C-alpha positions in Angstrom: 241.4 114.5 43.9 239.0 114.4 46.7 239.9 112.5 49.9 237.6 111.8 52.8 238.7 111.6 56.5 236.3 109.7 58.7 237.3 109.7 62.3 235.4 108.4 65.3 236.1 109.7 68.8 237.1 107.7 71.8 234.3 107.0 74.2 233.7 109.8 76.8 236.0 112.3 75.0 233.6 115.2 74.8 235.7 117.4 77.1 238.8 116.6 75.1 237.1 117.6 71.9 235.9 120.9 73.5 239.3 121.7 74.8 241.0 121.3 71.4 238.3 122.5 69.1 239.6 126.0 68.5 243.1 124.8 67.8 241.7 122.1 65.4 239.6 124.7 63.5 242.6 127.1 63.2 244.7 124.2 61.9 242.2 123.1 59.3 241.9 126.6 57.9 245.4 126.0 56.4 244.0 123.3 54.0 241.8 123.1 50.9 238.7 121.7 52.7 235.7 121.0 50.4 233.5 120.5 53.4 233.6 119.0 56.9 232.2 119.0 60.3 231.5 116.9 63.4 229.6 113.6 63.2 226.7 113.4 65.6 225.4 110.4 67.6 221.8 109.5 68.1 221.5 112.1 70.9 223.0 114.8 68.8 226.3 114.9 70.6 229.6 115.1 68.6 231.2 111.7 68.2 233.7 112.1 65.3 234.7 114.1 62.3 234.1 114.0 58.5 236.4 116.1 56.3 236.5 116.1 52.5 239.6 117.7 51.0 240.8 118.5 47.5 244.5 117.4 47.4 246.8 116.0 44.7 248.1 113.1 46.8 246.8 110.9 49.6 250.1 111.5 51.4 249.0 115.2 51.8 245.8 114.1 53.5 247.7 111.6 55.7 250.0 114.4 56.8 247.1 116.8 57.5 245.4 114.1 59.6 248.6 113.3 61.5 249.1 117.0 62.4 245.5 117.6 63.4 245.3 118.9 67.0 242.5 116.4 67.6 244.8 113.5 66.5 247.7 114.8 68.5 245.5 115.0 71.6 244.4 111.4 71.2 240.8 112.2 70.5 240.2 109.6 67.8 239.6 105.8 68.4 239.6 105.2 64.6 240.6 107.2 61.5 240.0 106.1 57.9 241.1 108.0 54.8 239.7 107.1 51.4 239.7 108.6 48.0 236.4 109.9 46.6 235.3 110.2 43.0 232.7 113.0 43.2 229.7 112.3 41.0 226.9 114.1 42.8 226.7 117.5 44.3 228.4 120.8 43.4 
């Protein structure tokens, strides 16, 4: 099943995101990511993350999110995980 992680950064956290980005990307390479990337604000600056995974159970997505270096560094102000029934797209 597909799960979506939608995370919004804390205000003024651009430096923290930059400092932990490589560790975050290395960590995410261990999972079955359908697609993902940074969310951008109106000025084009990174302000959050959107990640879609293909996992059997929501608990797997929750564990992935909890261990994310971004989350461990306290980057996110808000994180939402929801299931997704893919109807459109590849």
